[in-house]
C-alpha positions in Angstrom: 77.0 69.7 103.8 75.8 72.6 103.2 76.5 75.4 100.2 79.3 77.8 101.7 80.0 81.3 100.4 83.7 82.6 100.8 82.5 85.8 102.2 84.3 85.7 105.4 87.7 84.3 103.3 88.9 87.6 102.4 92.9 87.1 102.3 93.7 90.0 104.0 91.9 88.3 106.9 93.1 84.7 107.5 95.4 83.5 110.0 99.1 85.0 110.2 101.6 82.1 110.2 104.6 81.8 112.3 106.9 82.4 109.4 105.2 85.8 108.2 105.1 87.1 111.5 107.7 90.3 111.1 107.9 92.6 114.0 110.2 92.0 116.5 110.9 93.4 120.1 112.8 96.5 119.0 110.9 96.9 115.9 107.1 96.9 118.3 108.6 99.2 120.6 110.2 101.7 117.8 106.7 101.4 116.2 104.8 102.3 119.7 107.2 105.1 119.9 105.8 106.7 116.6 102.3 105.9 117.6 102.0 107.3 121.0 103.9 110.9 119.5 100.5 112.1 118.9 99.2 115.8 119.5 95.9 114.7 121.0 97.7 113.4 123.8 98.7 117.1 124.4 95.6 117.8 125.5 95.2 115.7 128.4 98.7 117.1 130.2 96.9 120.9 129.2 93.6 119.9 130.4 95.2 118.2 133.5 97.5 121.0 134.8 94.4 123.3 135.1 92.9 121.5 137.8 96.5 119.6 139.3 100.2 119.6 139.6 102.1 118.6 136.8 103.8 115.4 139.1 99.9 114.6 140.1 99.3 114.4 136.1 102.1 112.6 135.0 101.4 110.1 138.5 97.9 109.6 136.7 99.4 109.4 133.4 101.3 106.3 134.6 99.0 104.5 136.5 96.5 104.9 133.6 99.2 103.9 130.4 100.3 101.0 131.9 97.1 99.9 133.0 96.1 100.1 129.2 98.9 98.2 128.2 98.5 95.3 130.7 94.6 95.0 128.9 96.3 95.6 125.1 98.7 92.6 125.8 95.9 90.8 127.4 93.8 90.8 124.4 96.8 91.1 122.1 97.3 86.9 122.5 94.8 86.5 120.3 96.8 87.9 118.0 100.0 86.3 119.2 98.2 82.9 119.7 96.4 82.2 116.9 97.5 85.1 113.7 93.8 86.2 114.3 92.8 90.0 113.5 90.4 91.7 116.0 87.0 91.9 113.5 87.8 87.8 112.9 88.1 86.9 116.6 85.1 89.0 117.3 82.7 86.4 115.4 82.8 84.0 118.8 81.5 86.5 120.7 79.2 88.6 119.0 78.8 86.1 116.0 80.0 86.1 112.0 77.3 88.4 110.9 77.0 90.2 114.7 80.6 91.0 114.2 80.3 93.6 112.1 78.0 96.2 114.3 81.3 96.3 117.0 83.8 96.4 114.6 82.2 99.1 112.7 82.1 101.1 115.8 85.8 100.9 116.2 86.7 101.1 112.6 84.3 104.7 112.9 86.5 105.9 115.6 90.0 104.6 114.1 88.9 106.5 111.0 87.8 109.9 113.0 91.6 109.7 114.8 92.9 109.5 111.4 91.2 112.5 110.5 92.3 114.7 113.6 96.0 112.9 113.1 96.3 114.3 109.7 94.9 117.8 110.5 97.4 118.4 112.9 100.0 117.0 110.8 98.6 119.2 108.0 98.5 122.6 109.9 102.2 122.0 111.0 103.1 121.5 107.1 101.2 124.5 106.0 103.6 126.3 108.5 106.5 125.1 107.2 105.7 126.2 103.4 104.5 129.4 104.8 107.4 129.8 106.7 109.7 128.8 103.2 107.5 129.9 100.5 104.4 132.1 101.8 102.5 129.4 100.5 99.3 129.2 103.2 96.5 126.4 102.5 96.0 124.2 105.0 93.1 122.5 103.6 95.5 121.3 100.9 98.0 120.2 102.8 95.2 118.5 104.7 94.4 116.8 101.4 98.2 115.7 100.5 99.1 114.6 104.3 96.7 112.2 103.7 96.8 111.0 100.5 100.6 110.5 101.7 99.8 108.2 104.9 96.8 106.2 102.8 99.6 105.2 100.2 102.4 104.2 102.7 99.5 101.9 105.0 98.4 100.4 101.8 101.9 99.0 100.8 102.3 96.6 104.1 103.4 96.5 107.7 106.9 96.1 106.2 106.3 99.6 105.0 105.3 101.1 108.3 107.9 99.5 110.4 110.6 101.0 108.4 109.0 104.2 109.0 108.6 104.0 112.6 112.3 102.6 112.7 113.0 106.0 110.9 110.7 108.5 112.5 110.7 107.4 116.4 114.4 108.6 116.8 113.9 112.0 115.3 111.0 112.6 117.4 112.5 111.4 120.4 115.3 114.0 120.2 112.9 116.7 119.1 110.2 116.2 122.2 113.5 116.8 124.2 114.2 120.0 122.9 110.7 121.0 123.4 110.3 120.1 126.3 113.4 122.3 127.8 112.5 125.4 125.5 108.9 125.4 126.6 110.0 125.1 130.4 112.4 127.8 130.2 109.6 129.8 128.5 107.2 129.1 130.9 110.0 129.8 133.7 110.8 133.6 132.6 107.1 134.3 132.9 107.1 133.5 136.5 105.6 129.9 136.5 107.5 126.9 137.3 106.5 123.9 135.6 105.9 121.3 138.0 104.5 123.3 140.7 102.1 125.9 139.0 98.4 125.1 138.8 96.0 127.4 137.0 92.9 127.0 139.0 94.0 124.4 142.2 91.3 122.5 143.8 91.4 120.2 146.9 89.5 117.3 148.4 87.2 115.6 146.5 87.2 117.6 143.5 91.3 116.5 143.0 90.4 112.7 143.6 87.9 113.5 140.7 90.2 115.3 138.5 92.8 112.9 139.2 90.7 109.8 138.2 89.6 111.8 134.8 93.3 112.4 133.9 93.8 108.0 134.5 90.9 107.1 132.0 91.6 109.6 129.7 94.8 108.0 129.4 92.9 104.9 129.2 90.3 105.9 126.8 92.5 107.7 124.3 93.9 104.0 124.0 90.6 102.2 124.3 90.1 102.0 120.5 93.8 99.9 120.6 93.3 98.1 123.2 90.3 96.4 121.8 91.4 95.6 118.4 95.5 95.1 119.2 95.3 91.5 117.5 95.0 93.2 114.1 98.7 94.3 115.2 100.0 92.1 117.5 99.2 88.9 115.2 102.7 90.2 113.4 104.8 89.8 116.1 107.2 87.4 116.2 107.0 85.0 119.3 108.3 81.7 120.2 106.8 78.6 119.2 106.3 75.5 121.9 106.0 78.3 124.3 103.3 77.9 126.9 104.4 80.4 129.6 102.3 83.7 128.9 104.7 86.3 129.8 107.5 84.9 127.4 105.1 84.4 124.9 104.1 88.1 124.7 107.5 89.4 125.8 107.6 91.7 122.9 104.3 92.8 123.6 104.8 93.8 126.8 107.8 95.6 126.2 105.7 98.1 123.6 102.7 97.9 125.6 103.8 98.4 129.2 107.2 99.8 128.6 107.5 102.3 125.4 103.7 103.4 125.7 103.6 104.3 129.2 107.2 106.1 128.8 106.2 107.9 125.6 102.8 109.1 126.1 103.9 110.0 130.0 106.4 112.5 128.2 103.5 113.5 125.8 101.4 114.5 128.3 104.2 116.7 129.8 105.1 118.2 126.9 101.0 119.1 126.7 100.8 120.3 130.2 104.7 122.5 129.7 103.2 124.1 126.6 100.2 124.9 128.4 101.8 126.5 131.2 104.3 128.0 129.0 101.6 129.7 126.4 97.9 129.0 128.1 97.7 126.6 124.6 98.1 123.0 124.6 98.1 122.9 120.6 102.0 122.4 120.4 101.7 123.9 116.6 100.5 127.2 118.2 102.9 126.7 121.0 106.1 126.4 119.0 105.2 129.0 116.7 105.4 131.3 119.8 108.9 129.4 121.0 110.9 129.0 118.1 111.5 130.7 114.6 113.4 129.8 111.4 115.0 126.8 111.0 114.5 125.7 114.1 111.0 126.1 114.0 110.7 124.1 110.5 112.2 120.8 112.1 109.8 120.8 114.9 107.1 121.4 112.6 108.4 118.2 110.6 108.4 117.0 113.8 105.0 117.1 114.4 104.3 115.7 110.4 106.5 112.8 111.2 104.5 111.7 114.5 100.7 112.3 113.3 102.4 110.2 110.1 103.8 107.0 112.2 100.5 107.0 115.2 98.1 106.9 111.7 99.7 104.2 110.1 99.8 101.9 112.6 96.8 102.7 115.4 94.3 104.0 113.2 94.5 102.6 109.8 95.6 99.8 109.9 92.6 98.3 112.6 90.1 100.4 110.7 91.0 98.8 107.0 91.2 95.2 108.6 87.9 96.2 109.7 86.4 97.3 106.5 87.8 94.6 104.7 86.2 92.3 107.0 83.0 93.8 106.4 82.7 93.9 102.7 84.7 90.4 102.8 87.2 89.4 99.9 85.7 92.3 97.4 87.2 94.9 99.6 91.1 94.1 100.0 93.2 95.3 102.7 93.9 98.5 100.5 90.6 99.4 99.6 89.8 99.4 103.3 93.0 101.4 103.9 91.0 104.1 101.6 87.9 103.9 102.9 89.3 104.9 106.0 91.1 107.8 104.7 87.7 109.1 103.2 85.6 108.5 106.6 88.6 110.7 108.5 88.3 113.1 106.0 84.7 113.7 105.9 83.8 113.9 109.4 85.4 117.4 109.6 88.0 117.0 111.8 89.5 120.1 112.8 86.3 120.4 114.5 86.6 117.2 116.8 89.6 118.2 118.8 87.2 120.7 120.5 85.8 118.0 122.7 88.6 115.4 122.6 88.5 115.1 126.5 84.7 114.0 127.3 84.5 112.4 123.6 87.6 109.6 125.3 85.7 109.0 128.5 82.6 108.2 126.2 84.4 106.1 123.9 86.8 104.5 126.2 83.6 103.2 128.2 82.0 101.9 125.2 85.2 100.3 124.0 86.3 99.1 127.2 82.8 97.0 127.5 83.9 95.4 123.9 87.5 94.5 125.8 86.0 93.2 128.9 83.7 90.6 126.8 86.8 89.6 124.3 88.6 88.7 127.8 85.9 86.9 129.2 85.2 85.3 125.9 89.1 84.4 125.1 90.4 83.5 128.6 87.3 82.8 131.1 85.1 80.9 129.1 87.3 79.4 125.8 91.0 79.3 127.9 92.7 80.7 124.9 91.1 77.6 122.6 89.9 78.4 119.6 88.5 76.3 116.9 89.5 78.8 114.3 88.4 76.9 111.2 84.7 77.5 112.0 85.6 81.5 112.3 85.8 81.4 108.2 82.5 79.0 107.9 79.3 80.5 107.8 77.5 78.1 108.9 79.8 76.9 111.3 79.6 77.2 115.2 80.0 81.0 115.2 77.0 81.5 113.0 74.6 81.1 116.3 71.0 83.0 115.6 71.1 83.8 112.2 74.7 84.6 112.1 74.2 86.5 115.8 75.5 86.0 119.0 72.7 87.5 121.2 74.7 87.5 124.6 77.7 89.6 123.6 75.1 92.3 122.5 73.3 92.1 125.4 76.4 92.6 127.5 78.1 95.2 125.5 74.6 97.5 125.5 74.5 97.1 129.6 78.6 97.7 130.0 77.9 100.7 127.4 74.9 102.2 129.4 77.4 101.5 132.6 79.7 103.2 131.4 78.5 106.5 130.3 76.2 106.8 133.5 79.9 106.9 135.3 81.9 108.2 132.6 84.7 109.7 135.0 85.6 106.1 135.7 84.3 104.8 132.1 87.0 102.3 131.3 87.0 100.2 134.5 83.2 100.2 134.6 82.8 99.2 131.4 85.3 96.5 131.5 83.6 94.7 134.4 80.1 95.1 133.5 80.8 93.7 130.2 83.0 91.0 131.0 80.8 89.9 133.9 77.5 90.2 132.0 78.8 88.1 129.1 80.1 85.5 131.4 77.5 84.7 133.0 75.3 84.8 129.6 77.4 83.0 127.5 78.6 80.8 130.2 74.5 79.8 131.5 72.4 80.5 128.5 74.0 81.1 124.9 76.6 78.1 124.9 74.3 75.6 126.2 71.8 76.4 123.2 75.0 77.2 120.6 77.7 73.9 121.2 80.9 74.9 121.4 83.7 72.3 120.1 86.4 74.1 122.5 84.4 73.7 125.3 82.7 70.4 124.8 86.5 69.0 123.9 88.6 71.0 125.6 92.0 70.0 123.8 95.2 71.8 124.1 96.4 69.8 120.4 93.2 70.7 118.8 92.3 74.3 119.8 95.4 76.4 120.8 98.3 77.5 118.1 101.8 78.9 118.6 101.6 77.6 121.9 101.8 73.8 120.2 103.3 74.8 117.0 100.5 75.4 115.0 99.9 77.4 112.2 96.0 78.0 111.2 95.4 77.0 107.8 92.2 77.8 106.1 90.9 76.6 103.0 89.5 79.5 101.1 89.0 77.5 97.7 86.3 75.1 99.6 82.6 75.8 99.3 81.3 73.2 102.0 82.0 73.7 105.9 84.4 71.4 107.0 83.5 70.0 110.8 85.7 71.1 113.4 87.1 67.2 114.2 87.8 66.8 110.4 89.7 69.9 110.3 93.1 70.0 109.1 96.3 72.2 110.1 99.9 72.2 109.7 102.1 72.1 113.1 
């Protein structure tokens, strides 16, 4: 028995039990409506209609959104089955120390998204205050809006779900108004929104433009596809359910139905906005399309949209990651404020201009992590996980000085490949990352570093909710416990 520190056992990172899963099917769908109404998505539509008709942009968006939703659900099963967050499970393919590097990359990306969305919300807030009181200082609005979101998220998951329940129907109603008004404005200028194209392309250029829209939509949510377990571990699911589709029903409704519908509508509004006023920034578009009380209400929608997106899609994952890196001394709420601080100092008001190429690059880098997670969880471990050892410093996931070299080699090769083929970034990163990891881990790394669930592939020992298990971690223990002696409740 070896002396064991407790840095892996931060209370906010422990497995979520079946009784603590609070988000139902409708609740998760509403969270998705709130998350997917994000202004940066408008850029995909606005950029798309410069080369393709709005119909083709919509078709590409539907393909990309459903595809990324499937990836999210696949990886999200880690949270559904075992109650584990993204940074904790990443200890399996990257090591107890190695997990910090890819996790921080994801956390930084989420923090930057928080900053971008907060900036758009602050410009809308500034617009309302300017119209009502003549006050004009978007930066003060930025700081106030950031603080409100951080406090809301630090209060916990139920506070976020309640906010989404309030924001979602408001967002849907006002978004419909935006589409109608901007379409009429475009038509008054002789531009039929479903036929107009700024600079039409044909042949190979049209195919490339179509694929870019697909990959942009996938890259847009690649960050959440990687760390969906951090959110899905709170989703209700039936115990003793071995059918994957039934177990992930609530996740599928949110990821494959609510996300594509909402994402497509946002892309449509961005395209229509560009056609109507030659600008896909909806704050600018709305200020040209509406006045008075109507403008104020629409700008309020912008604020609500960014708020609901940031809490669920950006702050929760980033805070969970930073809490994992910092250990017990960095609880979840401190992780929230770390993410907020990073999102502010990166000057997000300058990031939006490069959003499309950034989505392709970030999507590729993170898609290789999605591929590695898929290969590790489904192809190698077959969903069986020695969860107890994920929280042991000297357990089976310590590998070589805390690092799984196979995971890093696969990530580097997948990331470089996706960068070299940026227009197909997500698919390339996923395939290359998963194949490289499978070969390296199965035939090289794991023969060197024995994995209990591979030597003894027992469902009763290493599955979670499927066999009715709630994983229990002894946070007081200062010694590592062999997997065979680990206790659990059923």
